[in-house]
GUDRENDREN-887641 format. One record per residue (C-alpha): residue number from 1; residue in three letters; chain; x negated, z, y negated. Coordinates in steps of 0.1 Angstrom, whole numbers, plus 5000, padded with zeros to 4 digits. Layout:
N
NODE  seq  type  mol     X     Z     Y
NODE  NUM   ALA    A     X     Z     Y
...
This chain:
408
NODE  seq  type  mol     X     Z     Y
NODE    1   UNK    A  2383  4366  5693
NODE    2   UNK    A  2415  4351  5674
NODE    3   UNK    A  2420  4364  5640
NODE    4   UNK    A  2459  4370  5640
NODE    5   UNK    A  2460  4366  5603
NODE    6   UNK    A  2451  4332  5605
NODE    7   UNK    A  2480  4321  5630
NODE    8   UNK    A  2505  4299  5622
NODE    9   UNK    A  2542  4309  5635
NODE   10   UNK    A  2549  4274  5640
NODE   11   UNK    A  2528  4274  5670
NODE   12   UNK    A  2550  4301  5687
NODE   13   UNK    A  2582  4282  5688
NODE   14   UNK    A  2603  4267  5716
NODE   15   UNK    A  2639  4251  5717
NODE   16   UNK    A  2666  4277  5724
NODE   17   UNK    A  2700  4261  5730
NODE   18   UNK    A  2728  4283  5716
NODE   19   UNK    A  2746  4283  5750
NODE   20   UNK    A  2713  4302  5766
NODE   21   UNK    A  2719  4331  5741
NODE   22   UNK    A  2739  4360  5759
NODE   23   UNK    A  2770  4368  5739
NODE   24   UNK    A  2781  4394  5763
NODE   25   UNK    A  2761  4416  5788
NODE   26   UNK    A  2768  4410  5826
NODE   27   UNK    A  2794  4433  5843
NODE   28   UNK    A  2765  4455  5859
NODE   29   UNK    A  2734  4464  5839
NODE   30   UNK    A  2710  4461  5869
NODE   31   UNK    A  2722  4426  5881
NODE   32   UNK    A  2704  4408  5854
NODE   33   UNK    A  2678  4384  5865
NODE   34   UNK    A  2642  4396  5863
NODE   35   UNK    A  2612  4373  5861
NODE   36   UNK    A  2579  4387  5873
NODE   37   UNK    A  2547  4373  5859
NODE   38   UNK    A  2514  4385  5876
NODE   39   UNK    A  2480  4367  5875
NODE   40   UNK    A  2494  4335  5863
NODE   41   UNK    A  2519  4333  5891
NODE   42   UNK    A  2560  4338  5885
NODE   43   UNK    A  2585  4351  5909
NODE   44   UNK    A  2619  4361  5905
NODE   45   UNK    A  2643  4390  5914
NODE   46   UNK    A  2670  4411  5898
NODE   47   UNK    A  2666  4445  5879
NODE   48   UNK    A  2681  4466  5905
NODE   49   UNK    A  2649  4457  5926
NODE   50   UNK    A  2623  4464  5898
NODE   51   UNK    A  2612  4497  5917
NODE   52   UNK    A  2598  4474  5944
NODE   53   UNK    A  2574  4458  5919
NODE   54   UNK    A  2559  4487  5904
NODE   55   UNK    A  2527  4502  5920
NODE   56   UNK    A  2523  4536  5933
NODE   57   UNK    A  2511  4561  5907
NODE   58   UNK    A  2523  4540  5876
NODE   59   UNK    A  2544  4554  5848
NODE   60   UNK    A  2572  4537  5829
NODE   61   UNK    A  2577  4548  5795
NODE   62   UNK    A  2611  4543  5778
NODE   63   UNK    A  2624  4544  5741
NODE   64   UNK    A  2652  4570  5742
NODE   65   UNK    A  2666  4561  5706
NODE   66   UNK    A  2702  4558  5701
NODE   67   UNK    A  2719  4531  5680
NODE   68   UNK    A  2740  4543  5652
NODE   69   UNK    A  2772  4529  5640
NODE   70   UNK    A  2754  4515  5609
NODE   71   UNK    A  2778  4489  5598
NODE   72   UNK    A  2805  4502  5574
NODE   73   UNK    A  2834  4481  5557
NODE   74   UNK    A  2851  4491  5525
NODE   75   UNK    A  2881  4474  5510
NODE   76   UNK    A  2881  4472  5472
NODE   77   UNK    A  2915  4479  5453
NODE   78   UNK    A  2914  4442  5446
NODE   79   UNK    A  2913  4434  5484
NODE   80   UNK    A  2877  4421  5486
NODE   81   UNK    A  2855  4437  5514
NODE   82   UNK    A  2821  4450  5508
NODE   83   UNK    A  2800  4454  5538
NODE   84   UNK    A  2773  4481  5538
NODE   85   UNK    A  2746  4481  5566
NODE   86   UNK    A  2726  4513  5566
NODE   87   UNK    A  2689  4502  5571
NODE   88   UNK    A  2668  4536  5567
NODE   89   UNK    A  2671  4568  5547
NODE   90   UNK    A  2657  4572  5512
NODE   91   UNK    A  2621  4584  5511
NODE   92   UNK    A  2632  4619  5499
NODE   93   UNK    A  2638  4628  5536
NODE   94   UNK    A  2611  4637  5558
NODE   95   UNK    A  2623  4614  5587
NODE   96   UNK    A  2655  4598  5601
NODE   97   UNK    A  2664  4630  5620
NODE   98   UNK    A  2665  4651  5589
NODE   99   UNK    A  2686  4623  5572
NODE  100   UNK    A  2711  4622  5600
NODE  101   UNK    A  2717  4658  5599
NODE  102   UNK    A  2725  4659  5561
NODE  103   UNK    A  2759  4673  5551
NODE  104   UNK    A  2783  4662  5524
NODE  105   UNK    A  2761  4634  5509
NODE  106   UNK    A  2729  4612  5519
NODE  107   UNK    A  2713  4584  5501
NODE  108   UNK    A  2703  4554  5521
NODE  109   UNK    A  2685  4520  5519
NODE  110   UNK    A  2711  4495  5528
NODE  111   UNK    A  2719  4457  5529
NODE  112   UNK    A  2753  4448  5512
NODE  113   UNK    A  2776  4419  5519
NODE  114   UNK    A  2794  4411  5488
NODE  115   UNK    A  2771  4429  5466
NODE  116   UNK    A  2779  4407  5436
NODE  117   UNK    A  2813  4421  5437
NODE  118   UNK    A  2803  4456  5435
NODE  119   UNK    A  2788  4471  5403
NODE  120   UNK    A  2764  4500  5398
NODE  121   UNK    A  2781  4531  5395
NODE  122   UNK    A  2813  4520  5411
NODE  123   UNK    A  2824  4540  5440
NODE  124   UNK    A  2841  4527  5472
NODE  125   UNK    A  2865  4547  5492
NODE  126   UNK    A  2875  4545  5530
NODE  127   UNK    A  2899  4569  5545
NODE  128   UNK    A  2907  4578  5581
NODE  129   UNK    A  2928  4604  5598
NODE  130   UNK    A  2909  4625  5624
NODE  131   UNK    A  2923  4656  5641
NODE  132   UNK    A  2955  4654  5621
NODE  133   UNK    A  2936  4655  5587
NODE  134   UNK    A  2924  4630  5562
NODE  135   UNK    A  2886  4623  5560
NODE  136   UNK    A  2873  4602  5530
NODE  137   UNK    A  2841  4584  5528
NODE  138   UNK    A  2829  4576  5492
NODE  139   UNK    A  2799  4550  5488
NODE  140   UNK    A  2782  4549  5453
NODE  141   UNK    A  2758  4519  5443
NODE  142   UNK    A  2726  4535  5429
NODE  143   UNK    A  2704  4507  5422
NODE  144   UNK    A  2690  4475  5438
NODE  145   UNK    A  2656  4474  5451
NODE  146   UNK    A  2633  4444  5463
NODE  147   UNK    A  2647  4440  5499
NODE  148   UNK    A  2677  4465  5497
NODE  149   UNK    A  2701  4486  5476
NODE  150   UNK    A  2702  4524  5474
NODE  151   UNK    A  2736  4538  5482
NODE  152   UNK    A  2748  4572  5479
NODE  153   UNK    A  2775  4582  5508
NODE  154   UNK    A  2792  4612  5504
NODE  155   UNK    A  2825  4627  5524
NODE  156   UNK    A  2851  4654  5518
NODE  157   UNK    A  2843  4677  5549
NODE  158   UNK    A  2808  4694  5546
NODE  159   UNK    A  2812  4705  5584
NODE  160   UNK    A  2803  4669  5593
NODE  161   UNK    A  2768  4655  5595
NODE  162   UNK    A  2760  4619  5586
NODE  163   UNK    A  2755  4610  5619
NODE  164   UNK    A  2791  4623  5629
NODE  165   UNK    A  2804  4605  5599
NODE  166   UNK    A  2788  4571  5610
NODE  167   UNK    A  2804  4576  5643
NODE  168   UNK    A  2838  4580  5627
NODE  169   UNK    A  2838  4554  5602
NODE  170   UNK    A  2812  4528  5612
NODE  171   UNK    A  2806  4502  5639
NODE  172   UNK    A  2778  4492  5661
NODE  173   UNK    A  2757  4466  5646
NODE  174   UNK    A  2753  4438  5669
NODE  175   UNK    A  2722  4414  5662
NODE  176   UNK    A  2733  4384  5641
NODE  177   UNK    A  2725  4358  5667
NODE  178   UNK    A  2754  4372  5690
NODE  179   UNK    A  2778  4359  5663
NODE  180   UNK    A  2806  4378  5672
NODE  181   UNK    A  2824  4412  5661
NODE  182   UNK    A  2815  4443  5680
NODE  183   UNK    A  2841  4452  5707
NODE  184   UNK    A  2850  4485  5722
NODE  185   UNK    A  2827  4479  5752
NODE  186   UNK    A  2797  4473  5728
NODE  187   UNK    A  2797  4511  5720
NODE  188   UNK    A  2786  4518  5756
NODE  189   UNK    A  2767  4485  5766
NODE  190   UNK    A  2747  4482  5735
NODE  191   UNK    A  2731  4518  5743
NODE  192   UNK    A  2706  4525  5772
NODE  193   UNK    A  2719  4552  5795
NODE  194   UNK    A  2692  4575  5784
NODE  195   UNK    A  2697  4570  5746
NODE  196   UNK    A  2696  4604  5729
NODE  197   UNK    A  2682  4607  5695
NODE  198   UNK    A  2702  4588  5670
NODE  199   UNK    A  2686  4566  5643
NODE  200   UNK    A  2682  4529  5655
NODE  201   UNK    A  2700  4500  5639
NODE  202   UNK    A  2692  4479  5669
NODE  203   UNK    A  2690  4486  5708
NODE  204   UNK    A  2656  4487  5725
NODE  205   UNK    A  2671  4461  5748
NODE  206   UNK    A  2647  4461  5777
NODE  207   UNK    A  2661  4494  5787
NODE  208   UNK    A  2697  4482  5787
NODE  209   UNK    A  2691  4469  5824
NODE  210   UNK    A  2683  4503  5839
NODE  211   UNK    A  2710  4523  5857
NODE  212   UNK    A  2711  4558  5872
NODE  213   UNK    A  2704  4542  5905
NODE  214   UNK    A  2676  4522  5894
NODE  215   UNK    A  2660  4555  5879
NODE  216   UNK    A  2667  4574  5911
NODE  217   UNK    A  2647  4547  5933
NODE  218   UNK    A  2619  4549  5910
NODE  219   UNK    A  2618  4586  5915
NODE  220   UNK    A  2620  4583  5952
NODE  221   UNK    A  2591  4556  5953
NODE  222   UNK    A  2569  4584  5933
NODE  223   UNK    A  2570  4564  5901
NODE  224   UNK    A  2565  4585  5870
NODE  225   UNK    A  2588  4581  5840
NODE  226   UNK    A  2584  4594  5805
NODE  227   UNK    A  2600  4591  5770
NODE  228   UNK    A  2590  4583  5734
NODE  229   UNK    A  2615  4578  5706
NODE  230   UNK    A  2611  4549  5681
NODE  231   UNK    A  2638  4541  5658
NODE  232   UNK    A  2643  4506  5656
NODE  233   UNK    A  2651  4491  5620
NODE  234   UNK    A  2668  4458  5611
NODE  235   UNK    A  2632  4446  5605
NODE  236   UNK    A  2630  4437  5641
NODE  237   UNK    A  2651  4407  5634
NODE  238   UNK    A  2631  4397  5601
NODE  239   UNK    A  2623  4362  5603
NODE  240   UNK    A  2586  4350  5597
NODE  241   UNK    A  2590  4328  5566
NODE  242   UNK    A  2553  4324  5556
NODE  243   UNK    A  2529  4297  5566
NODE  244   UNK    A  2503  4321  5579
NODE  245   UNK    A  2508  4356  5594
NODE  246   UNK    A  2486  4371  5568
NODE  247   UNK    A  2511  4366  5542
NODE  248   UNK    A  2541  4381  5566
NODE  249   UNK    A  2548  4420  5558
NODE  250   UNK    A  2554  4436  5592
NODE  251   UNK    A  2584  4462  5592
NODE  252   UNK    A  2573  4498  5596
NODE  253   UNK    A  2592  4521  5620
NODE  254   UNK    A  2590  4560  5626
NODE  255   UNK    A  2583  4575  5661
NODE  256   UNK    A  2580  4607  5679
NODE  257   UNK    A  2558  4614  5709
NODE  258   UNK    A  2554  4648  5725
NODE  259   UNK    A  2521  4662  5734
NODE  260   UNK    A  2532  4664  5769
NODE  261   UNK    A  2536  4627  5769
NODE  262   UNK    A  2502  4620  5754
NODE  263   UNK    A  2487  4641  5782
NODE  264   UNK    A  2506  4621  5810
NODE  265   UNK    A  2492  4590  5795
NODE  266   UNK    A  2455  4606  5800
NODE  267   UNK    A  2465  4612  5833
NODE  268   UNK    A  2477  4576  5842
NODE  269   UNK    A  2449  4560  5824
NODE  270   UNK    A  2433  4547  5858
NODE  271   UNK    A  2465  4535  5870
NODE  272   UNK    A  2494  4516  5854
NODE  273   UNK    A  2511  4523  5820
NODE  274   UNK    A  2542  4503  5817
NODE  275   UNK    A  2560  4499  5784
NODE  276   UNK    A  2597  4495  5787
NODE  277   UNK    A  2603  4474  5757
NODE  278   UNK    A  2584  4462  5728
NODE  279   UNK    A  2593  4494  5707
NODE  280   UNK    A  2577  4516  5735
NODE  281   UNK    A  2545  4493  5735
NODE  282   UNK    A  2541  4496  5698
NODE  283   UNK    A  2545  4532  5699
NODE  284   UNK    A  2519  4536  5728
NODE  285   UNK    A  2493  4515  5714
NODE  286   UNK    A  2496  4530  5680
NODE  287   UNK    A  2489  4564  5696
NODE  288   UNK    A  2454  4551  5703
NODE  289   UNK    A  2448  4541  5667
NODE  290   UNK    A  2460  4575  5653
NODE  291   UNK    A  2436  4591  5678
NODE  292   UNK    A  2408  4569  5660
NODE  293   UNK    A  2417  4584  5627
NODE  294   UNK    A  2418  4619  5640
NODE  295   UNK    A  2382  4613  5652
NODE  296   UNK    A  2367  4612  5617
NODE  297   UNK    A  2351  4643  5603
NODE  298   UNK    A  2370  4641  5569
NODE  299   UNK    A  2398  4663  5580
NODE  300   UNK    A  2435  4652  5584
NODE  301   UNK    A  2439  4615  5583
NODE  302   UNK    A  2472  4596  5574
NODE  303   UNK    A  2498  4596  5604
NODE  304   UNK    A  2506  4561  5597
NODE  305   UNK    A  2493  4526  5612
NODE  306   UNK    A  2494  4498  5589
NODE  307   UNK    A  2498  4462  5598
NODE  308   UNK    A  2463  4449  5600
NODE  309   UNK    A  2440  4480  5603
NODE  310   UNK    A  2438  4478  5640
NODE  311   UNK    A  2418  4443  5636
NODE  312   UNK    A  2393  4455  5612
NODE  313   UNK    A  2374  4487  5629
NODE  314   UNK    A  2345  4483  5648
NODE  315   UNK    A  2351  4513  5672
NODE  316   UNK    A  2338  4521  5707
NODE  317   UNK    A  2358  4554  5712
NODE  318   UNK    A  2375  4553  5747
NODE  319   UNK    A  2413  4553  5751
NODE  320   UNK    A  2408  4588  5768
NODE  321   UNK    A  2389  4602  5739
NODE  322   UNK    A  2412  4589  5713
NODE  323   UNK    A  2443  4604  5730
NODE  324   UNK    A  2424  4637  5734
NODE  325   UNK    A  2418  4637  5698
NODE  326   UNK    A  2454  4634  5692
NODE  327   UNK    A  2461  4665  5714
NODE  328   UNK    A  2434  4685  5698
NODE  329   UNK    A  2447  4679  5663
NODE  330   UNK    A  2483  4686  5676
NODE  331   UNK    A  2470  4720  5689
NODE  332   UNK    A  2452  4728  5656
NODE  333   UNK    A  2485  4720  5637
NODE  334   UNK    A  2507  4740  5663
NODE  335   UNK    A  2525  4710  5670
NODE  336   UNK    A  2545  4701  5703
NODE  337   UNK    A  2556  4667  5689
NODE  338   UNK    A  2537  4641  5669
NODE  339   UNK    A  2559  4623  5641
NODE  340   UNK    A  2543  4593  5626
NODE  341   UNK    A  2549  4558  5612
NODE  342   UNK    A  2537  4523  5626
NODE  343   UNK    A  2536  4491  5610
NODE  344   UNK    A  2513  4476  5636
NODE  345   UNK    A  2517  4439  5643
NODE  346   UNK    A  2506  4429  5678
NODE  347   UNK    A  2495  4392  5680
NODE  348   UNK    A  2471  4371  5699
NODE  349   UNK    A  2437  4385  5692
NODE  350   UNK    A  2450  4422  5699
NODE  351   UNK    A  2429  4440  5723
NODE  352   UNK    A  2451  4464  5744
NODE  353   UNK    A  2442  4499  5747
NODE  354   UNK    A  2468  4519  5767
NODE  355   UNK    A  2496  4494  5783
NODE  356   UNK    A  2490  4472  5813
NODE  357   UNK    A  2527  4462  5822
NODE  358   UNK    A  2556  4454  5799
NODE  359   UNK    A  2593  4451  5806
NODE  360   UNK    A  2609  4430  5780
NODE  361   UNK    A  2638  4406  5773
NODE  362   UNK    A  2632  4369  5760
NODE  363   UNK    A  2628  4368  5725
NODE  364   UNK    A  2636  4342  5695
NODE  365   UNK    A  2613  4314  5687
NODE  366   UNK    A  2590  4321  5657
NODE  367   UNK    A  2594  4359  5659
NODE  368   UNK    A  2569  4388  5658
NODE  369   UNK    A  2583  4397  5690
NODE  370   UNK    A  2573  4367  5707
NODE  371   UNK    A  2537  4369  5691
NODE  372   UNK    A  2536  4403  5709
NODE  373   UNK    A  2543  4387  5743
NODE  374   UNK    A  2518  4359  5735
NODE  375   UNK    A  2492  4386  5728
NODE  376   UNK    A  2500  4404  5760
NODE  377   UNK    A  2501  4374  5784
NODE  378   UNK    A  2481  4349  5761
NODE  379   UNK    A  2488  4312  5764
NODE  380   UNK    A  2510  4317  5796
NODE  381   UNK    A  2537  4329  5775
NODE  382   UNK    A  2549  4292  5771
NODE  383   UNK    A  2550  4287  5808
NODE  384   UNK    A  2569  4319  5812
NODE  385   UNK    A  2596  4307  5785
NODE  386   UNK    A  2598  4273  5802
NODE  387   UNK    A  2605  4288  5835
NODE  388   UNK    A  2632  4310  5822
NODE  389   UNK    A  2647  4281  5803
NODE  390   UNK    A  2647  4259  5833
NODE  391   UNK    A  2660  4283  5857
NODE  392   UNK    A  2691  4296  5842
NODE  393   UNK    A  2679  4329  5825
NODE  394   UNK    A  2699  4343  5796
NODE  395   UNK    A  2680  4350  5763
NODE  396   UNK    A  2680  4376  5738
NODE  397   UNK    A  2694  4412  5736
NODE  398   UNK    A  2723  4410  5761
NODE  399   UNK    A  2701  4386  5784
NODE  400   UNK    A  2680  4388  5811
NODE  401   UNK    A  2645  4400  5811
NODE  402   UNK    A  2608  4402  5825
NODE  403   UNK    A  2580  4422  5840
NODE  404   UNK    A  2548  4410  5828
NODE  405   UNK    A  2514  4422  5838
NODE  406   UNK    A  2484  4416  5817
NODE  407   UNK    A  2450  4409  5831
NODE  408   UNK    A  2427  4441  5825
């Protein structure tokens, strides 16, 4: 078996011309092209027809996270602009949801554009008029950390939550490779139609192609659907700069899954479980490993999956047993929802436990997302990407996508 720690990211590259990166979405979400890979064969269709490619009795699992307006622009009295990009809440908060519901003030880990012009302790101010009254947002530089800055954001109306403040003052943070300012239409199109729980700084883009009509058709075809929540961090765009993967630190993300969903997965284990997006796949596969942790006799284990631990254990616990362990643990704790954190890196050598189908866009060269695709369909990832490049598919977040089936 391949040990992914020894992989070189340079083996997972391809030439992506700039003009193949989709800068805007198509006028209709479900008109995007769909590449279907199954048993080594490639066919083409459009997303509108994806229900016809899903076998009876399957379940599609969507990520219902909602992108927040995490990009804040402040102008200094001297005229210089400071850009604050909210990455994730300070560790004093239990999770993203509790941080988003704070009133009056909140602390956040941020990236700062123009940081050299902003001194610790200095307060920036931004004003807007909303419902005929002045709202003021202040930003105070607390301290610099290794990969981010801690910033305290405070506002003058305690009736507003931080989520509402971001909505009023911020802008949707488009991926850097789109290379343009966010426009009014992006507020709608860079969200899935089922987005619900606020907390992501990037969209789960595989879901951008789904419309109510497609979801209705899935329902008519007796295809089950379910939801998980994983808040996508900016780390999803973090480039791999190390020679070997063992030196790359994978980003961690928070997710929430209901007990009902876990039971639904158990019920579909003998059919097909299809992840809509890499975020859904990371969450679903992490559930197995959390179930392994709960199978120990040492009481409660950490509800966190670290980067490499899934490659080390020699376990022979079935997927069904692992998921049942999770439900048992939730029952003991009186929980209807499981909240956990995953840093799992899925790369060639990973043994899939739950997911048999993947709906996903086309990802950047030398990215951890491309590694995930390579783990899923093995060496044929290159055949799929060459086909997409040679046949007019649009790439990355606003581009076309694929339905990939793995051998199992």
